[in-house]
C-alpha positions in Angstrom: 31.3 -90.8 23.4 32.7 -87.6 21.8 33.9 -84.6 23.6 30.9 -82.3 24.0 29.6 -79.3 25.9 29.9 -81.0 29.3 33.7 -81.0 28.9 34.0 -77.3 28.1 36.7 -75.9 30.3 34.8 -72.6 30.4 32.0 -74.1 32.4 31.5 -73.0 35.9 29.0 -74.2 38.6 26.9 -72.2 41.0 28.3 -74.7 43.5 31.3 -72.6 44.4 33.5 -75.4 45.7 33.4 -77.0 42.3 35.2 -74.0 40.8 38.3 -74.2 43.1 41.5 -74.8 41.2 42.7 -78.3 41.6 39.3 -79.6 42.7 38.7 -83.3 41.9 35.1 -82.9 41.2 34.4 -79.8 39.0 31.3 -79.7 36.8 33.3 -81.3 34.0 33.6 -84.5 36.1 30.3 -85.5 37.9 31.2 -88.9 39.1 28.6 -91.3 40.6 28.6 -93.0 44.0 26.5 -94.4 46.8 26.2 -92.9 50.3 24.3 -93.1 53.6 23.0 -90.0 55.4 23.1 -91.6 58.9 24.2 -95.0 60.3 20.7 -96.4 60.2 19.6 -94.9 56.9 19.5 -96.9 53.6 22.0 -96.3 50.9 21.3 -93.6 48.3 23.0 -92.7 44.9 24.4 -89.4 44.1 26.8 -87.3 42.0 29.8 -85.4 43.4 30.1 -81.7 42.6 32.8 -79.9 44.5 32.6 -80.9 48.1 28.9 -81.5 47.8 26.7 -84.5 46.7 23.7 -84.1 44.5 21.2 -86.6 46.1 19.6 -88.4 43.1 17.2 -90.3 45.3 15.9 -87.0 46.6 15.7 -85.6 43.1 13.6 -88.5 42.0 11.3 -88.3 45.1 10.7 -84.6 44.4 9.9 -85.0 40.8 13.0 -83.3 39.4 13.3 -86.2 37.0 9.7 -85.9 35.8 10.7 -85.9 32.1 13.2 -88.8 32.4 12.3 -92.4 31.4 10.9 -94.6 34.1 14.0 -96.8 34.1 16.2 -93.8 34.8 13.9 -92.5 37.6 13.9 -96.0 39.2 17.7 -96.3 38.9 18.0 -92.9 40.8 15.8 -94.2 43.6 18.0 -97.2 44.2 20.5 -97.9 47.0 23.4 -98.6 44.7 24.5 -97.9 41.1 23.7 -101.3 39.7 20.5 -100.4 38.0 22.0 -97.3 36.5 25.0 -99.3 35.3 22.6 -101.6 33.6 21.2 -98.9 31.3 24.1 -98.3 29.0 26.3 -95.4 27.7 23.7 -93.4 25.9 21.5 -93.2 29.0 24.5 -92.4 31.2 25.6 -89.6 28.8 22.1 -88.1 28.7 21.8 -88.2 32.5 25.3 -86.6 33.0 24.4 -83.9 30.4 21.1 -83.2 32.3 22.9 -82.9 35.6 25.5 -80.7 34.1 22.8 -78.4 32.9 21.3 -78.2 36.4 24.6 -77.3 38.1 26.1 -74.9 35.6 26.1 -71.2 36.1 24.6 -69.3 33.1 27.2 -66.8 31.8 28.4 -66.3 35.4 24.9 -65.9 36.8 23.1 -68.5 39.0 21.4 -71.2 37.0 17.7 -71.2 36.4 17.7 -74.6 38.0 19.5 -73.6 41.2 16.3 -72.9 43.2 15.1 -76.5 42.6 18.4 -78.3 42.8 20.2 -76.6 45.7 18.0 -78.3 48.3 19.0 -81.6 46.9 22.7 -81.1 47.9 24.4 -82.6 51.0 27.9 -82.0 52.1 30.3 -84.9 51.5 31.6 -84.4 55.1 28.1 -85.1 56.4 27.6 -88.6 55.0 29.2 -92.0 54.9 30.4 -93.2 51.5 29.5 -96.8 50.6 30.6 -99.2 47.9 29.3 -97.8 44.7 27.6 -101.0 43.6 26.7 -104.5 44.9 29.7 -106.3 43.4 28.8 -109.8 42.2 32.2 -110.7 40.9 35.7 -109.3 41.0 38.6 -110.1 38.6 42.1 -108.8 38.9 44.4 -108.5 35.9 48.2 -108.2 35.5 48.3 -105.6 32.8 51.5 -103.6 33.4 54.5 -104.9 31.5 56.8 -103.0 33.8 55.3 -104.6 37.0 55.3 -108.1 35.5 58.9 -107.7 34.4 60.1 -106.3 37.7 58.4 -109.1 39.7 59.5 -111.7 37.3 63.1 -110.5 37.6 63.1 -111.1 41.3 62.2 -114.8 41.0 63.1 -115.7 37.4 66.0 -113.4 36.4 66.8 -115.4 33.3 63.1 -115.3 32.0 61.2 -112.5 33.8 58.1 -112.8 31.6 56.4 -116.0 31.1 55.8 -117.0 27.4 52.1 -116.1 27.4 52.3 -112.6 28.8 52.5 -110.6 25.6 49.8 -112.7 23.9 47.0 -112.8 26.5 45.7 -110.5 29.3 46.5 -112.5 32.5 44.0 -112.3 35.3 42.6 -114.3 38.3 39.2 -114.4 40.0 39.3 -112.3 43.2 37.0 -112.2 46.2 34.2 -109.7 45.9 33.0 -110.2 49.6 36.1 -108.5 50.9 36.0 -105.4 48.7 35.6 -102.4 51.0 35.2 -98.7 50.6 38.0 -96.2 51.2 38.7 -95.5 54.9 37.9 -99.1 56.1 40.6 -100.3 58.4 42.7 -103.2 57.0 43.5 -106.0 59.4 46.9 -107.5 59.0 46.2 -111.1 57.7 47.2 -114.3 59.4 48.2 -117.2 57.2 50.5 -120.1 56.4 54.0 -119.0 55.6 57.4 -120.7 55.1 60.1 -118.4 56.3 63.4 -118.3 54.5 65.6 -121.2 55.6 62.7 -123.0 57.5 62.1 -126.6 56.7 58.3 -126.5 57.5 55.6 -123.8 57.2 54.0 -122.2 60.2 51.0 -119.9 60.8 51.7 -116.3 61.7 50.7 -112.7 61.0 52.1 -111.6 57.6 55.4 -109.7 57.9 55.4 -108.7 54.3 52.2 -106.8 53.9 52.1 -104.7 50.7 49.8 -102.4 48.7 49.2 -102.5 44.9 48.4 -99.3 43.0 45.5 -100.2 40.6 42.5 -98.8 38.8 39.2 -100.4 39.3 36.8 -100.8 36.3 33.0 -101.1 36.9 31.0 -103.1 34.3 27.8 -101.6 33.0 25.6 -103.8 30.8 26.7 -107.4 30.8 26.6 -110.1 28.3 24.7 -113.4 28.1 26.4 -116.6 29.2 28.0 -118.1 26.1 28.3 -114.8 24.2 31.5 -112.8 23.8 31.8 -109.0 23.7 33.6 -107.9 20.5 36.6 -105.6 21.1 34.9 -102.9 19.0 32.0 -102.7 21.6 33.9 -103.6 24.7 33.9 -100.1 26.2 30.2 -99.8 25.8 30.1 -102.3 28.6 32.2 -100.1 31.0 30.5 -97.7 33.3 33.6 -96.0 34.7 36.7 -96.3 36.9 37.8 -95.8 40.5 41.0 -96.3 42.5 41.8 -99.8 43.8 44.2 -101.1 46.3 44.8 -104.8 46.0 46.4 -105.4 49.4 48.8 -108.3 49.3 50.6 -110.4 51.9 53.7 -111.3 50.0 55.0 -114.0 52.4 51.6 -115.8 52.3 51.6 -115.4 48.6 55.0 -116.8 48.1 54.1 -120.0 49.8 50.7 -120.6 48.3 50.7 -119.2 44.8 51.9 -122.4 43.0 50.2 -124.0 41.1 46.9 -122.1 41.0 47.9 -118.5 41.8 46.7 -115.9 44.4 44.4 -117.0 47.1 44.4 -116.0 50.8 47.3 -113.6 50.3 44.9 -111.2 48.6 41.3 -112.2 49.6 41.5 -110.5 53.0 40.8 -107.0 51.7 40.6 -104.9 48.5 40.0 -101.2 49.0 38.3 -98.9 46.4 37.6 -95.2 46.2 33.9 -94.3 46.5 33.4 -92.2 43.3 33.1 -93.8 39.9 34.3 -91.5 37.1 32.5 -92.3 33.9 34.3 -93.0 30.6 32.3 -90.1 29.3 34.0 -87.7 31.7 37.4 -89.1 30.8 36.9 -88.5 27.0 39.2 -85.4 26.8 42.1 -87.5 28.3 42.1 -90.3 25.8 45.5 -91.6 24.6 46.9 -94.2 22.2 47.3 -97.7 23.6 50.7 -98.7 24.9 53.3 -98.6 22.2 54.6 -102.1 22.0 58.3 -102.5 21.6 59.6 -103.6 18.2 59.4 -107.4 17.9 56.5 -107.8 20.3 53.6 -109.9 18.9 50.6 -108.0 17.7 47.4 -108.7 19.6 45.3 -111.5 18.2 42.4 -110.3 16.1 39.8 -110.6 18.9 41.9 -108.1 21.0 42.8 -105.7 18.2 40.9 -102.9 16.5 42.0 -99.5 15.1 40.0 -97.5 17.8 41.9 -99.4 20.5 45.3 -98.6 19.0 44.4 -94.9 18.5 42.5 -94.1 21.7 42.3 -97.2 23.9 44.5 -95.7 26.6 43.7 -93.0 29.3 46.2 -90.5 30.5 45.2 -91.0 34.2 47.9 -90.0 36.6 48.3 -92.0 39.8 50.2 -91.5 43.0 50.8 -93.4 46.3 51.4 -91.6 49.6 52.3 -93.2 52.9 51.5 -91.9 56.4 53.0 -93.6 59.4 51.8 -93.3 63.0 54.8 -91.2 63.8 54.1 -88.8 60.9 50.5 -88.3 62.1 51.7 -87.7 65.6 54.0 -85.0 64.2 51.2 -83.6 62.1 53.1 -84.3 58.9 51.4 -84.8 55.6 51.5 -88.2 53.9 54.7 -88.6 51.9 54.3 -89.4 48.2 56.4 -92.5 47.5 55.6 -93.1 43.8 53.8 -91.7 40.8 52.6 -93.6 37.7 50.1 -93.5 34.9 47.4 -95.7 33.4 49.2 -95.1 30.1 51.8 -97.6 31.1 49.3 -100.6 30.9 50.3 -103.1 28.2 46.7 -104.2 27.9 43.8 -101.7 27.6 40.6 -101.7 29.6 38.7 -102.7 26.4 41.1 -105.6 25.8 40.5 -106.9 29.3 36.7 -106.8 28.8 36.9 -108.5 25.4 39.3 -111.2 26.7 37.3 -111.8 29.9 34.2 -112.7 27.8 36.0 -114.4 24.9 35.2 -117.8 26.3 31.5 -116.9 26.9 31.9 -115.8 30.5 29.0 -113.5 31.4 29.8 -110.2 33.0 27.0 -108.4 35.0 26.3 -104.8 36.0 28.4 -103.9 39.0 31.1 -106.4 38.4 34.6 -105.1 39.2 37.8 -105.5 37.2 41.2 -104.5 38.6 44.0 -103.5 36.1 46.8 -105.1 38.2 49.6 -103.0 39.6 50.2 -99.9 37.5 53.9 -99.5 37.4 56.0 -97.4 35.0 59.5 -97.6 33.6 61.3 -95.8 36.4 61.9 -96.6 40.1 59.8 -93.7 41.1 56.8 -95.1 39.1 56.8 -98.6 40.8 53.3 -99.3 42.1 54.0 -101.5 45.2 56.6 -101.9 47.9 57.7 -105.3 46.6 59.1 -103.4 43.6 60.1 -100.2 45.4 62.2 -102.0 47.9 63.1 -104.8 45.6 61.6 -107.6 47.7 62.8 -105.7 50.9 66.5 -105.5 50.0 66.4 -101.8 49.4 64.4 -100.1 52.2 62.3 -97.1 51.4 63.5 -94.0 53.2 60.8 -91.7 54.7 60.9 -88.2 56.2 62.1 -88.2 59.8 64.4 -91.1 59.4 61.9 -93.9 59.2 62.3 -96.7 56.7 60.0 -99.3 55.3 60.6 -102.7 53.6 56.9 -103.6 53.9 53.9 -102.0 55.7 53.8 -101.8 59.5 50.8 -101.5 61.8 49.5 -98.0 61.9 50.7 -97.2 58.3 48.1 -95.6 56.1 48.3 -95.8 52.4 46.6 -93.1 50.3 46.1 -93.4 46.5 45.1 -90.4 44.4 44.3 -90.1 40.7 43.7 -87.3 38.3 43.7 -86.3 34.7 44.9 -82.9 33.3 46.1 -81.5 30.0 46.1 -78.2 28.2 42.7 -77.2 26.9 40.8 -79.3 29.4 39.7 -79.0 33.1 41.5 -81.1 35.6 39.3 -83.9 37.0 40.1 -86.3 39.8 39.1 -89.7 41.2 39.4 -88.6 44.8 41.2 -90.8 47.3 41.5 -94.4 48.3 42.7 -94.8 51.9 43.4 -97.8 54.1 45.1 -98.0 57.5 46.8 -101.2 58.8 45.5 -102.5 62.1 47.2 -105.3 64.1 46.5 -108.9 63.2 44.2 -111.1 65.3 46.0 -113.7 67.4 47.3 -116.5 65.2 45.5 -119.9 65.6 
């Protein structure tokens, strides 16, 4: 989708909180999500504007979408975004443009739509956010060259990258049932581990619990079983992105990952932020794909196209902050421990989608892809504690004298993401939070 009037940095909304400098959800963003008005109420779909939510269910019930196609009205009456995700980029763009028109102030004056639309707003602080979609499948990739090289250096210093890495987007099938919305407590997992120097494994609570800074990608229209999605059309099957924390128990992972890869070390929880920012909203922040070092192989033809090379990347800035129990007792703000960018991914979102379906695997609306840990070239841009502390050998120093090798009970990890550049309005992804609670008693 091209840059259009919905991206105009001069736009202002009659929802005043959307005009606050640094706001994640100005009128130029308009991300979609699902929420519940009360604990016993059904889920509803909405759009974030400032610190408010435009309730699309209520809009459909009150006839505000009277001129919209039946499929759109029905999607706005749903309890999750799956039906809307199914409809495709042209429908999403028209709906986003319509909502932008409702919410914008006209030359500084209240919109002609304000009288009808203002009663449809609800404060974000008054609702519970849900998972944006019913997630049928979840696949996690390994798309950061810097992350793969760092981790490989710890275990294979003579050959950090396996021979296939620069030829094929590596991924594994994750567990969709344990994907949870931001704010859900994360219980320290119990599993089988083999401590250093031990002759036999044992069952214990993980002592090397970690986060992984990732971006989640929600699939829109899927593909039929047996069909592949061409790289040129791959992004037409992407609804939008969110923040994703692929929690990882490194000690469990080390013992179990050979020969088939991650299993119980990651399936205990994956946290995602509740708002899905559409690719349409991200259009002003497009960037070239990662510039491959001289001598690297070119992507095979099914993963290569001129539009991917020119604008397959997104300049999405990411940061990780950590809040310990002591810091909260002292009323200290979470401490930022790293900053990275989606521009560091070796493989683009479109390449992940094309590769995922290249064997005929069918993706479906609401499926979730993770990018893998988004690490950059510097120590400050490493996206997990495994890298930041170099497998625990270089403890991370926090304000007040605390240190961390891996996460402790009571630690809260906060991810944030945003895009900004000259000539465009800053937009954000909100936050993805998760606090570690003690393990259950080991069996």
